[in-house]
C-alpha angles and dihedrals in degrees: 000000000000091000091051092053091050090050092053091057091066097050111103114194116202115248116259115262115261090230135023132195110254120232115251094252096051094100094050091046092053091048090050091051091051090055094045092048098037096112122089092225122047108258120233110242118198109233108144108012116190091220133024109212096185139008120201126198122204137174122201128184138173117202117182109298095354139068136195140186132189125188128188113215125163093339090308124113115221114192144170135183139174146128131285125252120244094263094054093042090057090061130078125286089242090059092048092050095049093040089055090054093048094050091048093055095040091053091049093051091046091054091045095239094117099042112132093359137125107236120205106195121185127205136172091216114097092195091060092052092045095049092049096051096039091047096220144051136197086237107083093209092055089043090057091050092051089051091051089055092053092048088049091056090056099041097042100038087237130147111209125206111185115195129184116223129178122264090250089064090049090052094048092048092053103236092106089060090042090060087058095047096260111138098177105080136085116333090002087064093050107272119138119263091225091059087071097047104069096163091137094064119095124215091260092052090050094048118012091186088076088080093063091045093053092045088056093066103026114093091227136012110278125236104244113220126209119210090258090059098051096092096045117020088026087063091054099258140094115204122308148218135250117231127214091275093056094253116143116227118194121226105234122218120229102215115131098207131034122199120211118190107169124180112245093253090058096043095107093050092047092054091050091053092045090051091053090048092051091052095046099043111014092175093070119101121222138188117195124185127192136182108235094257129117090007090165088072100054116005098086093052091041091062090048096050103036126076094204127028122186128186120206112201116219112269095016093107132039091246096052105056111165094249095050099041103038107124 
């Protein structure tokens, strides 16, 4: 340690430059900070509420010159549809899709229907979902819309969950037709909003034939885990015993492969438990399968934890026909 201290005395760091070249997005970042910190008192932003008094589900779609939104609130469907003005039509489809989502939420907060709620809003535009969860975009117009959503969360005491769904789901739900002026499809024809939000279904519940497909290339049948088993059997043990010294010894399982099939809404929790299992017993082998829904909650950690990641496009295999596997 003495040698290290002596060595540090002879290290001469160059003085910092008096000026630096700002990055291109510095101005927009400062403007965003001014909007987020504009209030005299720090606003309370809902992040982990102890109780959720109300959950709202909404679909929004922009198709060509038209747009449509449908929102399920207390067993009532609120909807709107129309056509874009010339200024909005001259901009990109990504802008129109995200702008439609922003206007839907702003109108709901303004009317008071979304106050103190958790809003699940569904879109078939991947750019809209990506901009919201990343918080920024190289496109200044999309960047401004993302900022408006974050300001909306603070001002309206709203927690927003934005989820990408395929266009087939948007068609079945009815908002795709609503954007074209058709009021006779999906929820507009009387179906329940929750029928079109199957976030609780795992990949195996959506398509049971996936089990046989995985068994065809795994060296031995996997031990299928339920969500209640993730924190115990998923860590390679099942209960334990206490010895005479009061030390608890886990009873280890002897399965070679463990199969995780979490529903999209539990994806983040599943990845946390899988991460703990990998740290505790690195010799265990796991297979985890997700529907491509709510990827913002689990995909980043999935690529960090897994040695091999494979994506199966819809319709590429006999068990994942578009109709059966559409989220």
